[in-house]
TORVEX-5908 format. One line per 3 residues: number of its first residue (from 1); for each residue x negated, y negated, z of C-alpha. Coordinates in nm, 3 decimals, padded with zeros to 5 digits. Layout:
BEGIN
NUM> X Y Z | ...
This chain:
BEGIN
1> -02.101 00.608 02.263 | -01.765 00.509 02.149 | -01.732 00.598 01.768
4> -01.424 00.425 01.560 | -01.395 00.517 01.205 | -01.243 00.257 00.978
7> -01.093 00.413 00.656 | -01.024 00.206 00.336 | -00.777 00.395 00.149
10> -00.875 00.292 -00.193 | -01.187 00.371 -00.379 | -01.310 00.013 -00.461
13> -01.664 00.004 -00.282 | -01.677 -00.366 -00.300 | -01.329 -00.379 -00.071
16> -01.518 -00.128 00.167 | -01.826 -00.354 00.202 | -01.591 -00.640 00.267
19> -01.414 -00.482 00.560 | -01.758 -00.363 00.681 | -01.871 -00.698 00.693
22> -01.556 -00.859 00.844 | -01.581 -00.606 01.137 | -01.953 -00.687 01.241
25> -01.926 -01.011 01.411 | -01.653 -00.890 01.625 | -01.760 -00.520 01.687
28> -01.770 -00.436 02.068 | -02.093 -00.378 02.256 | -02.190 -00.009 02.247
31> -01.955 00.115 02.006 | -02.026 00.251 01.666 | -01.807 00.147 01.393
34> -01.832 00.316 01.062 | -01.652 00.228 00.739 | -01.576 00.461 00.459
37> -01.325 00.541 00.176 | -01.212 00.860 00.025 | -01.398 01.029 -00.264
40> -01.092 01.027 -00.482 | -00.795 00.775 -00.528 | -00.657 00.467 -00.651
43> -00.919 00.189 -00.678 | -00.662 -00.051 -00.559 | -00.310 00.008 -00.361
46> -00.076 -00.202 -00.546 | 00.277 -00.005 -00.522 | 00.412 00.268 -00.303
49> 00.292 00.518 -00.591 | -00.060 00.418 -00.481 | 00.027 00.444 -00.141
52> 00.122 00.816 -00.154 | -00.169 00.893 -00.361 | -00.402 00.756 -00.135
55> -00.250 00.903 00.204 | -00.337 01.267 00.113 | -00.704 01.197 00.089
58> -00.697 00.955 00.408 | -00.518 01.223 00.622 | -00.789 01.468 00.534
61> -01.047 01.245 00.616 | -00.887 01.153 00.948 | -00.864 01.530 01.033
64> -01.258 01.557 00.952 | -01.314 01.261 01.179 | -01.154 01.373 01.500
67> -01.374 01.700 01.395 | -01.667 01.518 01.382 | -01.633 01.347 01.726
70> -01.468 00.995 01.634 | -01.278 00.862 01.940 | -01.051 00.671 01.725
73> -00.947 00.598 01.351 | -00.837 00.253 01.188 | -00.642 00.285 00.824
76> -00.761 -00.037 00.660 | -00.507 -00.129 00.414 | -00.236 -00.373 00.451
79> 00.091 -00.186 00.487 | -00.072 00.099 00.685 | -00.025 00.386 00.408
82> 00.044 00.705 00.551 | 00.037 00.597 00.897 | 00.315 00.826 01.070
85> 00.151 01.139 00.917 | -00.184 01.039 01.018 | -00.053 00.998 01.375
88> 00.071 01.347 01.360 | -00.232 01.508 01.245 | -00.479 01.434 01.529
91> -00.482 01.356 01.907 | -00.712 01.068 01.901 | -00.568 00.708 01.858
94> -00.467 00.597 01.474 | -00.410 00.249 01.420 | -00.278 00.064 01.132
97> -00.417 -00.275 01.069 | -00.075 -00.409 00.973 | 00.115 -00.289 01.297
100> -00.189 -00.393 01.515 | -00.174 -00.751 01.333 | 00.202 -00.790 01.374
103> 00.148 -00.670 01.763 | -00.107 -00.979 01.829 | 00.099 -01.199 01.622
106> 00.429 -01.152 01.838 | 00.229 -01.210 02.177 | 00.108 -01.560 02.034
109> 00.377 -01.692 01.827 | 00.722 -01.749 01.794 | 00.722 -01.747 01.418
112> 00.424 -01.602 01.185 | 00.343 -01.618 00.841 | 00.239 -01.308 00.644
115> 00.019 -01.409 00.341 | 00.018 -01.122 00.090 | -00.146 -01.052 -00.249
118> 00.085 -01.029 -00.542 | 00.473 -01.085 -00.516 | 00.560 -00.726 -00.552
121> 00.374 -00.650 -00.221 | 00.658 -00.889 -00.046 | 00.957 -00.637 -00.042
124> 00.724 -00.336 00.050 | 00.614 -00.584 00.347 | 00.955 -00.709 00.442
127> 01.073 -00.329 00.450 | 00.764 -00.241 00.682 | 00.842 -00.524 00.929
130> 01.189 -00.429 00.947 | 01.107 -00.074 01.043 | 00.878 -00.192 01.321
133> 01.193 -00.388 01.451 | 01.034 -00.738 01.409 | 01.356 -00.984 01.385
136> 01.397 -01.202 01.097 | 01.327 -01.532 01.258 | 00.997 -01.428 01.355
139> 00.817 -01.382 01.034 | 00.797 -01.498 00.653 | 00.593 -01.348 00.387
142> 00.453 -01.532 00.085 | 00.235 -01.420 -00.197 | -00.066 -01.590 -00.321
145> -00.015 -01.441 -00.708 | -00.329 -01.202 -00.734 | -00.343 -00.843 -00.741
148> -00.554 -00.668 -00.469 | -00.818 -00.605 -00.762 | -00.785 -00.977 -00.854
151> -00.874 -01.055 -00.484 | -01.179 -00.850 -00.485 | -01.309 -00.965 -00.824
154> -01.287 -01.370 -00.706 | -01.264 -01.387 -00.329 | -01.334 -01.775 -00.345
157> -01.036 -01.842 -00.597 | -00.831 -01.612 -00.345 | -00.940 -01.792 -00.047
160> -00.827 -02.139 -00.236 | -00.495 -01.973 -00.312 | -00.437 -01.861 00.046
163> -00.532 -02.223 00.191 | -00.301 -02.397 -00.092 | -00.003 -02.145 -00.048
166> -00.001 -02.183 00.317 | -00.004 -02.551 00.336 | 00.316 -02.540 00.165
169> 00.469 -02.247 00.351 | 00.355 -02.353 00.704 | 00.566 -02.692 00.645
172> 00.879 -02.498 00.480 | 00.861 -02.233 00.738 | 00.773 -02.395 01.073
175> 00.508 -02.091 01.144 | 00.263 -02.136 01.395 | 00.033 -01.839 01.315
178> -00.095 -01.690 00.983 | -00.138 -01.314 00.928 | -00.383 -01.213 00.648
181> -00.193 -00.945 00.475 | -00.460 -00.787 00.282 | -00.812 -00.624 00.370
184> -00.946 -00.806 00.082 | -00.896 -01.149 00.286 | -01.091 -01.010 00.538
187> -01.400 -01.238 00.643 | -01.197 -01.560 00.508 | -01.069 -01.623 00.843
190> -01.326 -01.880 01.004 | -01.307 -02.099 00.697 | -00.950 -02.105 00.677
193> -00.891 -02.169 01.032 | -01.093 -02.508 01.005 | -00.914 -02.590 00.690
196> -00.580 -02.523 00.817 | -00.606 -02.599 01.189 | -00.367 -02.299 01.281
199> -00.469 -01.951 01.430 | -00.522 -01.689 01.189 | -00.545 -01.297 01.233
202> -00.776 -01.094 01.031 | -00.608 -00.786 01.017 | -00.927 -00.554 00.999
205> -01.071 -00.705 01.334 | -00.716 -00.664 01.486 | -00.683 -00.298 01.407
208> -01.032 -00.212 01.531 | -00.993 -00.401 01.871 | -00.693 -00.275 01.943
211> -00.806 00.110 01.859 | -01.091 00.018 02.101 | -00.859 -00.097 02.349
214> -00.638 00.234 02.331 | -00.992 00.443 02.349 | -01.069 00.252 02.659
217> -00.720 00.282 02.828 | -00.719 00.671 02.744 | -00.431 00.599 02.528
220> -00.309 00.752 02.192 | 00.012 00.817 01.990 | 00.246 01.042 02.193
223> 00.261 01.375 02.101 | 00.645 01.441 02.286 | 00.843 01.422 01.976
226> 00.792 01.162 01.707 | 00.415 01.256 01.625 | 00.400 01.605 01.760
229> 00.143 01.785 01.554 | 00.350 01.958 01.275 | 00.313 02.328 01.186
232> 00.048 02.429 00.934 | 00.166 02.586 00.609 | 00.021 02.734 00.313
235> 00.063 02.476 00.009 | 00.090 02.676 -00.293
C-alpha cells in the first residue's frame, strides 16, 4: 500500500484535524494518508520567524517518515516552510502545498487569485511566487484580514470573508481561478465554488494528489545538485 505523510508544521490540533478532513474525500483508493504535526513549535505560522522555528521539527519528522516506510511527504502550510531543506534530506518525494497549487493554477488559468489570511502574509507570498518564476501578470494576492489563529477560531467567518473579498478582487483583477492560500481554508472549497462560480484549488488536496502522482511515476526531487543530500555535521 502507498503511504503518504501529511505534516502540518504548526502545533494546533484543530488545524491538523481540518487538514485531515479536507483530504478524506479526495484520497486515492489504496492509499494510506496520515496527517500529523510536530510535538513542539509555533501554534500558528504568521511570520518568517515562525516558519524557521517550525522547519527544524518538520525536517526531523520527514527524515523519520522515510525511515518508517512512507512513500512521500506533503508539507501542509501555505508558503512551504523549510521545503528546500526537506527535499535535501530524503529520497522520497517532498511536496509543498503551495508549489503544488501554483503548478495546477498555471495549467488551468492565465491569471489566478491567491487568497491569504492576514495582510502580513501578502509580501511573503509574493516573494515566494517570484522565486518560482511565475510572471507578475499571472497572479494577484489578497488578504481576508484574519490571522491563521483567527481563521481556526471561526472558520465560518473566514468563509464569508473569503467570499466577500473574492467577489471584489475577481472583478478588479480579472482572475479566472482562486487558490486558497492557507491550510486553515481547507474544506471550504465546495461551498465557495458554488457561491462564486469559479474554479478553486484547495492547496492540501493539491499537495496530496501531486505527491501521489510523483510516487506513481517513480519520481522525486533530483539529487544531482540543488537537492543533493548534505553532509552530516555534529551540531554543537
